[in-house]
Each structure stands twice: as structure tokens, then as C-alpha cells.
N, C-alpha and C positions, 0 to 999 in steps of 0.2 A: 555095312559099312557095306553102301555104292562099291565100291570098287573090287574086285580080288586082288589084293596087296600079295604078294609076295611075305614071306616070312620077316621080320623087322628090327633089330639091334638097336636099341637108343642107346648111346656110347656119350649118358651125361649121369653125375652122381645128383643133378639136379632134382630135388623131389617137384618142383613146379613142373619141371619140361616132362615128368612121369604123369605131373594128372593131368595135362593140359595132353597126351596123346591119349590117354585113356577118354577125355573130355572127349574127342575125337573118333572113339570107335576101332580105334588102333590097335592091336594086339601085338605087342612087341615083350619082349627080353633086352636087362642091362646089362653090360658089358661098357668094361672097365678099363683102359691101357691109362700108363704115364708117360705124358706127351710133353713137349717143354716150349712153354707158350709164350718165347718172345716170338721179336716177330726183328724184320729191319728198320730200320728208321725210315725215318720219309713216306711214310703209309698214312691216306687219310686211315678215318676211323671206318668207314665200311671196310676197306682195304684188308683193317688190319682185322678183324671178324673176320670178311675172306678166310687170308691165310690165317691165321689161327683152325678155326675148324674145316679147312682141308688137311692143314697138320694132322690133326684126329684124326683123319677119316685115313688116310694114307697110313696109320699105324694098325687099322685091320686090314685085313685075305678074305673077305667074305664071297665066295661065290653064287650061294641060289638066293640070299639074304639080302635090304636094303640094310645098311649099313647108314645113322642120322646122326652127323654131329651137328655145333650147334659151338658159336660161342656172340659172347654180350658184351657189347663197347656203349661206354655211358663216355659221352663227349659236354665240356661247358667248354664254349670259345676256344675249340683247340687242344682241346686240353684231355687229357685219357683218363677219367676217374676207375681204376681198375675197383680190386675188392680190395676191403682197409687191413693195412698192416697190424694197427692193433686201435685200441680207443683212440687216441687222439688226433690218427687217422682219421675215422671215419666221424670223429667233429669237428675237423679241418675238412673235410669234402661234404657232407652235410650243411657245413655253414657258405661252404661256396657255391653250393646249390638252391640255398634261401631267401625268396626274391627272386631266383632267378628260372628262366627255361635253356633247357640242356634236347639235346639232341640223344638216341638209344639206337645203338646200330646192333642188327648179330644177325652175323652170318652161320647158313648152313651148308650143309653135306649130305648130298646124298651118294652112296657112293655099292657100285652094284656087279662084281665079273670083271674088271679094269676098266669100268668107265664112271665118271664122277663128275657132280653134275653141285655148281655151288649157287646162290641167292642171298641176296643179302634183304635185310628190309629194314626201313628208318621211320621211326617217332621221333614227337617234338615234345615234349614236357615243360610245362609252368608249372613252377612252384610258388606256395606265396610265403609270406614271409615268417621266418619260426625264429624265437629264442633261445639263447645257449640251450636252458631250463630245458622247454620243448625237444632242443637233440638231446640232450644228457636223460627226458623222460625216455624218449626211442630205441638211444644204444641201449637204456639197461630192462628194457622188458623183450625189444625184438629184436638182438643180437643180430645185428644187418653186418656180420665178420665174412659171411657166403656171396653177400653181391654186387656185382660191379658197381660202385655209384653209392653203394654202404648202404640203399633203400631196396626192401619190397614194394611196385605196387599196390601186387594184394592184400597189404599191411597197412600199420594205422597211418604211414608217411601216403601212402598213395586213397588211402579213404578221405586224411584231413592236410594234409598237407598238397596235394598233387591238384591245382585247379583247376584243371584242363588236360588233350591231350590232342597232339594231330597227327593220327594215324592207329595204328594195330594197337590193342589194349595189348593183346598176349604177345607183342613182341617187348614191349617193356618189363611186361615177366621172364621175358629168355625166346620165344620162340613165337616165329608168327603166322600160325595154327594156316588164315586163312590163305596166304601164299604156298607154306610149305603141304597144303592137299594138291592146291593146282600143280604144285610141280612133281607131288608123288605120282599123281596121276599122268601126267605123259613125259613119267621117267622111265612108270613100265611098261 
């Protein structure tokens, strides 16, 4: 790693975020805290992502470590598509995403010694139309119940259904790595 970063805590159970930080060459440990992810009404998708990311960061009191928290929001025509509650909910979301474009926002917060810095990234994702059978195949084989919008861009949905994106690919995975790296350099 070109920069000399202090110890890092990644406050996320997401295997994708952990993989992305590792691919960035960062040394980190994972620590989790239970945080209420509710948010006030009237916030834009970007504001929601940052708000929840900051709530997650506030749960930590790190002094000599940088805490990285993140929250990813999928928005379709202003509607927030969170993690599906069950199979039927996942089917409904994927049907909505079929043949349309949507936005993915990831809010990221860096915290250290009482300082907090937050930012977000936005990516537009275009999906081709898919059948109910394809949606069921995807749910049966990829179990997208832990993903905002009920899909992962790094699996079958991203390879077969996503036609193109405008913006950061890693943002759609849950962590805008190129932006994160630059923000970390400014933060340390």
C-alpha cells in the first residue's frame, strides 16, 4: 500500500466489502455493532445511505484506529429497495428492476479520534428484461436475501441481467473503492 494507514476497523459483515478492502491492499479487522438502521422520512437515497453509515460509525469509540462504515441503498424511481424480507419480496423487487434503470448509492463514513468524515457515491444500473422463471432461478441459486435490491452485481444477475452501468462498479458491490482510497488519503 503506497500510504501508511493507521489500523483500520471495517464495521461490516459484508463479505463483498471485506474482499474489496483486501483487494485494495488494506490491513483491517472486522468489528460489528448492532445499530438501528431506521432513518427519518423525507431524506433522499444519498442522504439515507450517509445517515445510516454515520449511525454505524457513532457506535464506535476508536482512538488510534480508523473505523470504516458503509450503507448501500438501491433506489428505483424514488422507491428504496432494501434487503428482501422473504422470497416473495425478492421476486417483487427483481420484477421491478427487470427492464429498467435504477440507482445505487453507497454512503461511507470514516471515523477516528472523534473526527467523522462521510461521503457517498452514485451509480446508475441498467437491467434487461427477465422472465419470472429467470427471477426464480436467480433466487433459488444465489439466495440474494442479504443484498439491497435483492441482487449482487458480482454474480449471475450482474453477469447476465445488468446491461451496463454508469459510475463505479465497486459502488454497486457496496463500497466505492476508488473514492474510498482518495478519501482515506485526505483523512489520515
